[in-house]
C-alpha positions, -999 to +999 in steps of 0.1 A: +208+181-861+201+201-829+223+193-799+199+180-772+220+194-743+222+229-759+184+229-762+180+218-725+203+246-713+187+272-735+152+264-724+158+253-689+138+282-674+108+273-694+106+236-690+104+210-662+141+199-668+161+226-651+195+210-655+213+177-661+233+153-641+263+136-658+271+100-648+309+096-651+313+059-650+321+028-670+306+003-645+280-019-662+257-023-632+257+014-625+250+022-661+220-002-662+205+015-631+211+049-647+191+038-677+163+023-656+159+055-636+160+077-667+133+056-683+111+059-652+117+096-648+114+104-685+147+123-685+177+124-708+207+105-697+242+120-699+270+094-696+306+106-696+340+090-700+372+107-688+404+109-706+420+084-682+391+059-686+389+060-723+415+072-748+434+062-780+454+037-760+424+022-742+427+040-709+422+020-677+390+005-691+408-009-721+383+010-743+389+035-771+361+061-777+343+040-803+345+010-780+329+029-752+301+041-775+295+005-787+295-006-750+269+020-740+246+013-769+248-024-764+236-019-728+209+004-739+196-022-763+195-048-736+177-023-712+154-012-740+165+023-735+162+046-765+197+057-776+184+090-788+179+100-752+216+093-744+240+122-745+277+110-745+302+133-730+340+134-729+354+147-696+387+165-691+397+160-727+431+175-732+467+167-723+459+155-687+470+119-693+502+131-710+511+161-687+545+146-681+554+152-718+566+184-734+538+206-747+544+197-784+539+160-777+512+163-751+490+185-772+495+162-802+481+133-780+453+156-768+443+165-804+441+129-814+420+122-782+395+149-790+393+139-827+385+103-818+358+113-792+341+135-818+343+110-846+328+084-822+297+106-817+303+122-783+284+155-783+294+170-750+331+178-750+349+193-720+381+210-732+405+209-703+439+223-709+444+238-674+474+216-664+511+223-665+530+203-691+566+191-688+582+222-703+559+248-687+574+268-659+562+248-629+569+276-605+542+300-619+505+298-624+497+287-660+484+318-678+448+318-687+457+328-723+479+298-727+451+276-714+427+292-738+451+289-768+455+252-761+418+249-757+413+266-791+436+241-807+415+213-795+383+231-805+397+235-840+404+198-841+369+190-829+354+212-856+374+195-883+365+161-869+328+169-869+331+180-905+347+147-913+320+128-894+293+145-915+307+129-946+296+095-934+268+105-911+250+136-925+226+137-895+254+136-869+248+161-841+274+189-836+291+188-803+287+214-776+316+224-754+325+230-718+356+251-709+375+257-678+385+235-649+379+235-612+415+227-605+437+243-593+413+259-568+414+297-570+433+307-539+453+275-541+446+259-508+417+243-488+410+263-456+393+253-424+362+273-435+359+253-467+371+254-502+378+286-520+350+294-544+360+307-578+361+345-578+336+362-600+364+382-615+383+351-624+352+336-641+347+368-661+384+368-671+382+332-683+352+338-705+367+371-719+401+356-727+386+324-743+362+345-764+391+368-776+414+339-783+387+320-802+380+350-823+417+355-831+420+318-840+391+320-864+368+300-842+340+325-838+315+300-852+324+276-823+317+301-795+279+297-796+285+260-790+301+267-756+274+261-731+292+258-698+322+268-677+336+246-650+340+265-617+346+256-581+314+265-563+327+253-530+319+216-532+343+187-527+348+155-507+377+137-490+381+103-475+355+109-448+346+146-452+321+165-474+323+202-482+286+211-487+273+238-511+270+272-494+248+296-513+260+326-494+297+318-501+289+313-538+266+343-542+291+366-559+300+339-585+264+330-591+254+367-597+281+370-623+265+342-644+236+365-651+259+385-674+262+354-697+228+341-706+243+316-730+262+298-702+257+277-671+282+264-646+293+229-645+300+216-610+325+187-606+328+166-574+291+171-565+291+135-552+275+131-517+258+165-516+223+162-502+194+163-526+184+198-514+219+211-519+220+197-554+186+213-562+199+246-548+230+243-571+208+238-602+185+267-592+216+289-589+228+281-624+252+252-616+230+233-640+253+205-650+262+183-620+289+157-624+288+125-603+312+096-605+327+080-573+294+082-554+277+059-579+302+030-574+305+039-537+268+031-532+272+000-554+300-012-532+280-004-501+251-026-514+275-054-522+290-052-487+256-053-471+246-083-492+279-101-483+271-096-446+237-111-452+253-140-470+276-146-441+247-148-416+222-166-438+243-191-457+272-199-434+278-236-435+253-242-463+272-230-493+307-219-502+306-182-496+317-155-520+340-138-495+335-107-515+348-082-489+380-102-482+386-108-519+383-071-527+408-063-499+432-090-511+431-076-546+437-040-535+466-050-514+481-071-542+478-043-567+480-010-547+488+014-576+452+026-579+449+037-542+483+041-526+488+076-538+455+087-525+452+072-490+474+083-462+479+076-425+486+045-404+478+010-415+443+010-399+434+044-415+444+031-449+425-002-443+393+018-436+399+041-466+403+012-489+369-001-479+349+030-471+365+062-485+342+086-503+369+088-531+360+051-537+392+037-552+374+004-551+358+013-584+391+005-602+390-031-589+354-041-594+359-051-631+390-072-623+385-109-630+387-122-594+364-095-581+339-100-609+339-138-601+333-131-564+304-107-572+288-132-595+292-159-569+277-136-542+246-130-564+243-166-574+243-178-538+210-161-534+193-178-563+159-191-553+163-178-517+139-153-501+160-132-478+145-129-444+131-094-437+150-093-404+183-095-422+173-069-448+162-047-419+196-051-402+218-045-432+197-027-457+172-005-437+163+018-465+156-011-488+137-029-460+110-002-460+106-006-498+104-043-496+077-040-470+056-017-491+062-039-522+079-011-542+111-032-543+115-069-550+131-091-524+159-102-548+196-099-542+205-079-573+175-056-570+184-048-534+219-039-544+208-019-574+185+002-552+216+015-533+227+031-566+192+042-575+190+062-543+220+082-553+206+088-588+172+098-575+188+127-555+201+141-588+168+136-605+152+155-577+177+183-583+172+186-620+134+180-625+105+200-613 
């Protein structure tokens, strides 16, 4: 069967869907909102899992690839969202999780990872072999040919896995592939003027070497299934900074894409770009926009706002959820998911834990105590009509929608609208 994403990319100049956004998340509430917005906007929905989130050992979500598929499809059934409009993607599939191992072992793990993703029915596969492995020379840049040869090994495994899948599912959709990686940044360092955009010459070299290597490895039939290349178009974010897309700075790279009509660029870390910047990226050929931390950042923001309303409205009447304090306590008790990423004095790290754009909070939201606190927060508003004055104070964007009756004055709906606002910026970017 035809790969839906391949068709979208091929026909994007002749239809009202000019690109796609990819929701990289395993958060249930976020995923439900993604489905709701896709249903309303009549757009396909790409949902992606990373190699760290989901792998043969469960990843940090505890899910193997098939578990993740079952999870997504179960949510879709509950939301009455047609599964045929869902495109499942595997992000950074390669030896990333096992980069501390020698190449022989790391690549064996990567091959099994890719095999399981394809067998489970993921049809967008990002082959990422850009990282040094334990026995690579760490003092030199990893050769593009080495990266391509390792990518070819994974493509070979993917092809075999798809052939295996066809035996049990004759109508299974063949996967399409994304190659390349935005890290390390060409030029190596972030400068005061912004991130170094991928050089057009480096992009051309990557495509040329991959194509040559694939031909040499007997993978010429796979090449037409490569639809995108990950580049650094100059977008990124830090704890409290955003590097916004600059068309002028990316112009040379964008012009080079015209030489490869089969391909589009995939932009990672597009979180927090304005809707107009996102639209400009799509128009310039960065037609696949990845978003992850921003989705849970806005979910957390909505929960914080609701917790503040809870403190004001219900103080003394009910046992409060203490969501904000519970989250902080959990993060301090188990610092492994943020301590390598946040730096500075105690106050700076305190602020980062709560408010950083990198949103390490997302690793804690599924934990038992946090989930209990969130459920209590929402239950505390059962049967309560929140005063407009408090919504205006803590949720000003939602206040306007409640006033014009486009949003229900219900706790969960108010929180979900924070997420929807982020998603709508991406829908604005991809749809005309």
